[in-house]
Residue, then its C-alpha position, 0 to 999 in steps of 0.5 A: m523680180a524677187i518673191p516680196d516684189v512679185a507679190d506686192a505687183i500681184a496685189g497692187l494689180e487686184q485691187t485695181l482691177s477690183s476697183i474696175e469691176a466695180v466702177l464698171d459694175v459688171p453684173m449690170l453690163r452683163e443685164r445691159a448686153a442681154e437687152l441689147e442682144a434682145q433688141a438686136s434680134a427683133p425682126d424689125l431692126w433694120d426698119d429703122q436703120e439709125r437705131a438698129q446702128s445705135v443698138t448694134s455699136q452699144l452691144s459690140l461696146v458693152q460686150g467689149d468692156i465684159r470681155r475685156v474684164e474677164g479676160l484680165r481677171r482670168r489671166l491674173d489668176d492664171v500668174v497666181v498659178l504660174v507664179e506658185l509654180a515657180e516658187a514651188e519648181d524654183d524654175a527660172d522659166s516660170w520666173a521670166e514668163a511671170e514677170r513678162e506676163l505681170s508686165g503686160l497685165r500692168r499695162e493693160i490695166d493702167e490703160l482700162e482704169v484710164r477709160t473708166l475715168l472717162a465718165g462725162e456725158y459725151d465721152a462715149r462717144e465718137a469725135l469730130v476734131t477740127i485742126r485750124s491754123e493760127a499764128g505763125g503764117v505759112d509755118a502755122a499752116d505746116w504745122a496744122e497739117m502736121l498736127l493732122r497727120l499726127y492724129t490720123r496715126y493716132c488713130e490708126r495706130h488704134g485700129w479706130p476709123f477716120e473720116v475726113y470731111d473738110t480739108s481747107y488748103a492754105e496757099e503756099a503750103g500746109i492747111k488752113s484747117a481740116t475737120f474729120a470724124v473718129k468713128a470709134p467708141y469713146a473717143y470723144g472722151t480720150l481725144s478731148v484732152e487734146q483740145g486746145t493750142h498746140r505750140l511749135v518751135r524749130i527752124s523754118p524750112f520756109d526762112n531763106q536765112g534759116r531762122r528759128q520760127t514760132s507758131f500755133a495751131g488750135v485743136e477742137v474736138l465736139p462730141v458727135t451727136e445722136q438721135t438723143d440730143h435734140i438737136e433740130i435745126p429749122e430750114t429757116e436757120i440754115r443758108i446753104d451753098v454749093f461749090r466746087s470742091s478744091g485741093p488734091g482729088g480724084q476725077s470728081v474733084n473740081t468738075t460738079d458743084s458737090a462740096v456744101r458748106i451751111t451756115h446756121l443763121p442765129t450763130g454764124i457757125v459755119v460748116s462744109c464738106q467736100n470729102e464727098k462725090s455727091q452733094i446729098q452726102n456732103r450736105a448729110a456730113a455738113m449737117r452732122v458737123l453744125q450738129s456737133r457744133l449747137l450741141e456743144l455750143r449748149r454744152r457750154e453754155e450750160q457750164e457757163k451758167m453751173d460756173a457763175l452759180k458756183g462763181d468760178s472765175a477761172g479760166s479754161w483749161g484748154t488753151q496753151m497746152r502743149s509745146y513741141v521744140l525741135h530746135p535748138y533742143q529736142m522736147v514735147k512737154d505738156l503745160r497741164t500735166e507735166v508730161e515731157t518726152g524728147n522723142t520728138s520724132a515719135v510723138l510726130d507719128g501718134e505716139i501720144d499715149e501717155f500725153i492723153e492717159a495723164g491728161i485723163r487722169w490731170r483732167r479728173q484731179q481738176e473736175a474732183r477739185a471744182 
């Protein structure tokens, strides 16, 4: 990399990082961290466990943001010094080190810039993800299970804890549906761009004539509810059924009526959970899913009212959002952002960062135009 190119690269990174620091408002973050530290040190904090977990989670998130921004700033300052040293001494090793550090900084600053675009009301929350098989019969059920693996592998790659609440297995292969929670900050804002219909084209492994099959699966992403949401569900508005868990599992599966299904009578929403060993735990998890579904219903109703006031007749951006072709050629293409790759095996193994980052930027552009 020539000296003018290095200078331009450093200037670009400086501008982007300064913009990120302004958006995150680092001085405000430090004040917020001090407030949360004071709350976290209160002797009665853990008398209310939900509040304690909320405070400690928020504190960890804010401190992480501060460390990340300050660390990038230090590294950028250091690389400036390294470039000056390399230029003064005409040292090839120093130039090589500076170029490597600039490449790493560019990647990490770009990632953080994408994070600053997650400024929606619920973007900072954990996520509830539901995958459902749609048109395509047994191939669709198999495709739904492949998507479940794709997203859980994505979570594993990023160190995001997740918990599968409920899986409904199809008769021949694959799954009818699965719901899992992603317990990481900004999981909702990040994964919400994955919501919509995913289309798979391949030679069906279930067709003895080896014909090409197109199948579909739907992805729904919801924010996890918090105490401030005020989603109250009177006992008179729900019906609770218990049943025996089904599918693969340990000794407690198929032996007790521990699985729970909750029906919300006013809306007809049905949720279930069979992952936990006890009925009480499954009921609590199912209620969390129901609250998130009701929160999303309320959000959509409010959005529809706003769209009506604005005269917005555009359809939802979330349908038919990505195509995965395994035959006659290999390609994954996002139908909104036009991002595509021929490395289908990597995508199916959870390497979807490029698609998610492009989706977040695309969504912000759509919001800016609205």
